[in-house]
N, C-alpha and C positions, 0 to 999 in steps of 0.2 A: 169199644165193644160194649154192648148192653145185654142184659139178661131177659128183658121183656120189651114190649112195644112202647109202653108209656115212658120207660127210662130212655129208650132209643129216641123218642120224640124230644124229650127234654135235652138230651145230649146234642141232638141235631141243632136245636135252638142255641145252645151254648157254644158249640164248636164250629158250626156251619162247615161241614165237610165237603170235599170235592165230589164225592159219590157215596151212596148208601147201598149196601147189600144186606138184604133182610130175608128172613124166612116168613112164609105166609102163616105158619102155625107157631104162634108165640103166646105166652101167658099174658094176662092183664089186658093187652090190646093186640088183636091179631094183625097180620101184615096188611090186609086190605084196609082196615080202619086206619092203621098207621099211615099208609100211603095217601089215603084221602085227606087225612088231617094235615099231613106234611104239605100236600099240594094246595091246600086251601089257605096256608099261611104265607103271605107275600114275602116274608123275611127269608124263607127257606124253600119256596116253591120251585126255584130254579135248579135245585140239586137233582141230578139224575138218580133214579132208583132202580135196582135190579132185585126182583122178588124171586126167591127160590122156593121149591117145595119138593117133597118126596111123596106126595099124594098120588093116588092112582088116577088114570085118565078121566073118569067121570067127574069126580069133585074138582079136578083141575080145570076141566072144560067149563064147569059152572063158574069158577073164579075168573077164568079168562073172559067169559061173557059179561060178568058183572063189572070187571075192571078194564081190561085191555080192549075188548070189543067196542066198548063205548068210546075209548080214547083214540085208538089207532086204526080201527077198522078190522073186521074179521078176516080179510084177505091176507093179512100178515101171518095168520096162524093156520091157514088152510094148507093141506098137503098136496 
């Protein structure tokens, strides 16, 4: 467990966990930056990541479009 995104990234490099569960809103490095940095490092890019948030729909939709829409397609999130 880490208290911020930078510490989480460093621990992921050190421990190479089976899965990462992270909040989008973190100090030092937010969850979106953390995710992109993790996926750009070949040593740990294979680790599945679950991003959680308590944000309201508008900001969450913005994050979804910046991150998931680009990676998995928007149809995954349409109701």
